[in-house]
DRENMARMAR-516606 format. One record per residue: x, y, z of N, C-alpha, C in turn; residue in three letters. Coordinates in steps of 0.2 Angstrom, whole numbers, plus 2048, in hexadecimal, padded with zeros to 3 digits. Each point is the difference from the previous one (the first is absolute). Layout:
XYZXYZXYZALA...
//
This chain:
D8F603E4C8038028068078027FFUNK8028068038078038008047FB805UNK8078007FE8047FD804804805804UNK7FF7FF8078038058058077FF800UNK804806801807800801802804806UNK8067FF8028038048067FC7FE806UNK8028048057FD7FF8077F9802800UNK7FC7FC8038017FA8048017F97FCUNK7FF8017FA8007F97FC8077FD7FFUNK8058048028077FE802801802807UNK8047FB8038028028077FB7FE806UNK7FA8027FF7FB7FF8057FE7F8800UNK8017FD8067FF7F88007F97FE7FFUNK7FB8058017F97FE7FF7FD8037FAUNK8048027FB7FE8027FA8047FE7FAUNK8067FE8018057FE7FB8007F97FEUNK7FF7FF7FA8007F97FD8077FD801UNK8058047FF8077FE8018027FF807UNK8037FB8028027FF807807802801UNK8038047FC807802801801807802UNK8048018058028068027FA804804UNK7FC7FC8037FA803804802804806UNK7FD8058018008048067FD7FC806UNK8028018067FD7FE8067FB804802UNK7FB7FE8047FA8048027FF7FE808UNK7FD8058037FF7FF8077F8801801UNK7FD7FB8037F98018027FF802807UNK7FD8068028008028077F97FF802UNK7FF7FC8067FA7FE8027FD805805UNK7FE8067FD7FD8058047F9801800UNK7FC7FD7FC7F98007FF7FC7FB804UNK7FD8028057FD7FC8057F97FE7FDUNK7FC8057FF7F98007FE7FE7FE7F9UNK7FB7FC7FF7FE7FE7F97F8801800UNK7FE8037FA7FA8027FF7FC7FB7FBUNK8037FB7FF7FC7FA7FC8027FA803UNK7FB7FB8008027F98037FF7FB7FAUNK8067FE7FE8007FB7FA7FF7F9804UNK7FD7FB7FC7FE7FA8038077FC801UNK8058017FD8067FC801805804805UNK7FE8058038058048057FD7FF807UNK8047FF8057FE800807802807803UNK8038057FD8018068038057FF806UNK8057FC7FF8047FF8068078037FFUNK8038028058078028018027FD806UNK8047FA8008017FC8068087FF800UNK8017FA8038077FF8028037FB7FBUNK7FC7FD7FC8037FB7FB8058037FBUNK8067FC8008058027FB8007FB7FAUNK7FC7FC8008007FB7FA7FA8017FCUNK7FC8048017FA8027FC8028047FAUNK7FF7FE7FA8028047FA7FA8017FCUNK7FD8068017FA8027FB7FF808801UNK7FD8037FB7FF8078007FC802806UNK8018068037FC8028058027FD807UNK8057FD8008027FD807807803802UNK8008028078068028038017FD807UNK8067FF8028017FD8077FE806805UNK8018067FE7FE8058057FF8077FCUNK7FD8058038008067FD805805802UNK8028057FC8058058027FC807800UNK8038048057FE8078008048047FBUNK7FD8057FD8048047FB807801801UNK8018038078078028018057FA800UNK7FD7FA8028047FA8008017FE7F8UNK7FB8007FC8017FE7F98048057FCUNK8008068028058057FC8077FE802UNK8017FF8078077FF8028037F97FDUNK7FB7FB8008027FA7FD8018007F8UNK7FD8047FD8018017F98078037FEUNK8018058048078037FF8057FC802UNK7FF7FC8058057FB8028027FB7FAUNK7FA7FD7FE8017FB7FB8038037F9UNK7FE8067FE8038037FA807801801UNK8028028068078018018047F97FFUNK7FD7FB8028037F98008007FD7F9UNK7FB8027FC7FF7FD7F97FF8057FBUNK8058027FC8008057FB7FB7FF7FAUNK7FE7F98007FB7FF7FB7F9800802UNK7FF8028077F98018037FE8077FEUNK7FB8007FB7FE8077FD7F9801800UNK7FC7FB8027F98008007FD7FF807UNK7FC8058027FC8008067F97FF7FFUNK7FD7FB8037F97FE7FF7FC7FF807UNK7FA8017FF7FB7FF8067FB7FB7FCUNK7FF7FA8037FB7FB7FD7FC7FD806UNK8008038067FC7FD805803801807UNK7FD7FB8047FC7FB7FF7F98027FFUNK7FE8068027F98037FE8008037F9UNK7FB8057FF8008037FA804807801UNK8058017FC8058058017FC8077FFUNK7FC8017FC7FC8067FF7FB802805UNK7FF7FB8057FB801805804802807UNK8068017FF8048018068058067FFUNK7FF8058058048067FF8077FE801UNK8027FB8048077FE8018037FF7F9UNK7FD7FE7FB8037FE7F98038077FEUNK7FC8058008028077FD805803805UNK8007FF8068058038058077FD7FFUNK7FF7F97FF8077FC7FF8038027F9UNK7FC8007FB8038027F9803807800UNK7FC804803802807800807801804UNK8007FC8068068008048067FE7FCUNK7FF7FA7FC8067FD7FC8028057FBUNK7FB8037FD8018057FA804806802UNK7FF8028068048068038077FE801UNK8017FA8018077FD8028047FE7F9UNK7FC7FE7FB8037FE7FA7FB8017FAUNK8028047FC7FB8027FA8027FC7FAUNK8047FB8018027FC7FA7FC7F9800UNK7FE7FE8057FC7FA8017FA8007FCUNK7FE7FA7FD7FA7FF7FC7FB7FE805UNK7FA8028007FA7FE8047FB7FC7FCUNK7FE7FB8047FB7FB7FD7FB7FF805UNK7FA7FE7FE7FA7FF8057FC7FA7FDUNK7FD7FC8057FB7FB7FE7F9803803UNK7FB7FF7FD7F98028037FA7FC7FDUNK7FB8008037FA7FD7FD7FC8057FCUNK8028068007FE8057FB7FA804802UNK7FD7FE8067F9804802802807801UNK8058028038028078018048037FBUNK8027FD7FB8058027FB7FE8077FDUNK7FA8007FE7FF8077FC800806805UNK7FE7FF806800806804807801804UNK8057FC7FF8068018028068017FBUNK7FE7FF7FA8058017FB804806800UNK7FD8068028048068008067FF806UNK7FE7FD8058057FF8058067FC7FEUNK7FE7FA7FC8057FC7FE8048037FAUNK7FD8047FC8048047FB805805804UNK7FE8038058048058048067FC803UNK7FF7FA8028057FC8038057FD7FBUNK7FE8007FA8047FE7FA8007F8800UNK7FA7FD8017FF7F97FF7FF7FF7F9UNK8047FB7FD8017FF7F97FC7FA7FEUNK7FF7FB8047FD7FA7FF7FB7FE805UNK7FB7FD7FE7FA7FE8047FE7F97FEUNK7FF7FB8057FD7FA7FE7F9800803UNK7FB7FF7FC7F98008037FD7F9800UNK7FE7FD8057FD7FA8017F98007FDUNK7FF7FD7FB7F98007FD7FF7F97FDUNK7FB7FD8027FF7F97FE7F97FE7FDUNK7FC8057FF7F98007FD7FF8067FCUNK7FC7FF7FB7FD8057FC7F8800801UNK7FD7FA8027F98008007FE800808UNK7FB8048017FE8018077FF7FA804UNK7FD7FB7FC7FE7FA8038067FC802UNK8058007FC8067FD802804803806UNK8008078008038048067FC7FE806UNK7FA7FF8007FC7FE8068027FA803UNK8037FC7FC8027F9802807800803UNK8048057FD807801802801804806UNK7FC8058018018058067FA7FF805UNK8017FF8067FB7FF8057FD806802UNK8048068007FD8078018058057FEUNK7FD8068008058067FE7FD806804UNK8058048027FE8068038008057FBUNK7FB8037FD7FF8057FB7FD806803UNK8048068007FE8068037FE7FF807UNK8037FC8047FF7FE8077FA7FC801UNK7FD7FE7FB7FA7FB8018027F97FDUNK7FF7FB8058017F97FE7FB7FE7FBUNK8027FD7FB7FC7FD7FB8017F97FEUNK7FC7FC7FE8017F97FE7FC7FF7FAUNK8017FA7FD7FC7FD7FB8018047F9UNK7FA8007FC8018037F9801807800UNK7FD804805801807800807801802UNK8037FD8048088008028047FF7F9UNK7FE7FB7FD8047FE7FA7FF8057FAUNK7FB8037FF7FF8067FB804806802UNK8008028078038068028087FF800UNK8027FA8028077FE8018038007F9UNK7FD7FD7FB8038007F98008077FDUNK7FB8048018008077FD805804803UNK8017FF8078068048038077FE7FEUNK8017F97FF8067FE7FD8028027F9UNK7FB8007FC8018027F9801807800UNK7FC804804801808800807801802UNK8027FD8068078018028067FE7FCUNK7FF7FB7FC8057FE7FB8008057FBUNK7FB8027FD7FF8057FB804806802UNK7FE8038068038068028087FF801UNK8027FB8038077FF8018047FF7F9UNK7FD7FD7FB8037FF7FA8018077FCUNK7FA8048018008077FD806805803UNK8027FE8068058048038077FD7FFUNK8017FB7FB8067FE7FE8037FA805UNK7FC7FE8058027FB8047FF7F97FDUNK8057FC8008007F97FD7FC7FB804UNK7FB7FE7FE7FB7FB8038017F97FEUNK8017FC8057FF7F97FF7FA7FD804UNK7FC7FB7FD7FB7FE8048017F8802UNK8007FF8068007F98037FA7FD800UNK7FF7FA7FD7F97FD8008017F9803UNK7FD7FF8068007FA8037FB7FB7FDUNK8037FA7FD7FC7FB7FD7FD7FB804UNK7FA8008007FC7FB8047FB7FD7FBUNK8037FA7FD7FC7FE7FA7F97FF801UNK7FD7FD8057F97FF8017FC806801UNK8048068007FC8078018018057FBUNK8068017FE8018057FB8047FF7FAUNK8007F97FE8037FF7F97FD8037FBUNK7F98018007FC8037FB8018077FFUNK8038038058018088008068027FDUNK8057FB7FF8078027FD8008037FAUNK7FC7FE7FB8008037F97FD807800UNK7FA8018047FD807800805805804UNK8027FD8068058048048068027FCUNK8037FC7FD8068027FC7FF8057FBUNK7FA8007FD7FE8047FA7FF807804UNK7FD8018057FE806804807803802UNK8047FC8038078038028048027FAUNK8007FD7FA8048027FB7FD8077FDUNK7F98018007FD8067FE802806804UNK8017FE8078028068058078027FFUNK8047FC7FD8078017FF8057FD806UNK7FD7FA8038047FD8048067FC7FDUNK8068008038067FE7FC8007F8800UNK7FF7FD8068007F98017FB7FD804UNK7FE7FA7FF7FC7FC8048047FA803UNK7FF7FF8078047FB8037FB7FB803UNK7FE7FB7FD7FC7FB8028037FA804UNK7FE8008078047FB8047FA7FC804UNK8037FA8027FB7FB8037FE803807UNK7FA7FE8027FD8028078047FC805UNK8028038058037FC8067FB800806UNK7FD7FA8017FB800805803801807UNK7FC8028058028018077FD7FB804UNK8028008067FD7FB8057F97FF800UNK7FC8067FF7F98008007FD7FF7F9UNK8037FF7FB7FE7FF7FA8027FA7FCUNK8007FA8048037FA7FD7FD7FD7F9UNK7FA8037FF7FC7FD7FA8028047FAUNK8048058008028047FB8067FC7FCUNK7FE7FD7FA8057FC7FD8048047FBUNK8078018018048037FB7FF7FD7F9UNK8028047FB8007FE7F98057FB7FFUNK7FF7FB7FC8057FC7FD8058047FCUNK8067FD7FE8048037FB7FD8017FAUNK7FC7FC7FD7FC8007FA7FB806801UNK7FD8018057FB805801803807800UNK8068008048038078008038027F9UNK8037FB7FD8028017F97FA8037FBUNK7FB7FC8017FA8027FC7FE807801UNK7FF8028077FE8078018058057FEUNK8067FF8008058047FE8008017F8UNK7FF7FA7FD7FF8007F87FA8047FEUNK7FA8008047FB8047FE801807801UNK8038028068028078018058037FCUNK8047FC7FD8068027FC7FD8027F9UNK7FA7FE7FE7FD8037FA7FE807800UNK8008038067FE807801805804803UNK8057FD8058048048038067FC802UNK8068038018067FD8018007FC807UNK8027FA8018007FD8068077FF803UNK8008018078067FF8047FF7F9803UNK8067FC8007FF7F98028067FE805UNK8038058038067FF8047FE801808UNK7FA8018017FE8038078017FA805UNK8038028068017FB8057FB801806UNK7FB8047FF7FB802805803801807UNK8048068008048018067FC803806UNK8037FF8057FD803807801807800UNK7FD803805800808801806802804UNK8057FC8028058028048077FD7FEUNK8018007FA8077FD7FD8048057FDUNK8067FE7FF8058057FC8057FB7FCUNK8018037FA8047FC7FB7FD7FF7FAUNK8027FB7FC7FD7FF7FA7FB7FA801UNK7FA8007FD7FC7FA8018037FA7FEUNK7FF7FB8058037F97FF807800803UNK803806802806800803800806805UNK7FB8008057FF8058048007FE807UNK7FF8048058007FE8077FA805804UNK7FE7FD8057FB803804803806804UNK7FD8058018038068048007FE807UNK
//
């Protein structure tokens, strides 16, 4: 495995192993709709300010508001150089994502763009992402076997058709892998976020990390599941289980271990940020 250098492996807080001199980032909550239902997600955007987990935002922003807020925050903080959309829905399934990033780019061509996605629409939107100058993408992929995916995802909208079960798992994984391959081929740095649910996907980690390495994925970020109010039976991994999964994955691909599992409406450096 090659050792990555320079941005984003320096300065980007979600890619850099060094925690010195990190750039700040802003997560703009402009993506309302989601095309996949994960068992650990309640698809909520509410008023809670104490909930800390991916895909959660206290409220949604319209593109015009998000653009203005970005410029305001950049003016206040010269180290704010990364603009991202990570939810609360699926960024690539919402036109607001593209409108927002295009609007920011028209005002500031020096900012770095980052995106989080479940990968289902990645292949068909990579040309749009390339045009916007998106340099880093995090793909949420937690299974490589369809049987496992069928347990992690309740349903997925594929080509406007709602699918479930094994068929859903097969199509979902194929689309995620194809999207990752396409993004990598265009020179976009891809990190894969893997939600670890030991009772469901521990046995996928080795095969998944091998597939990701073959596709040219730069990093894998294995993080513990955070259960929601309607999934109290989902037990997060112990420290030992998380370390074991990362050790297994590290045999095939570099591992990122500093993730704070950030909300979709924050600004600053992870671990020292604030809600918009």
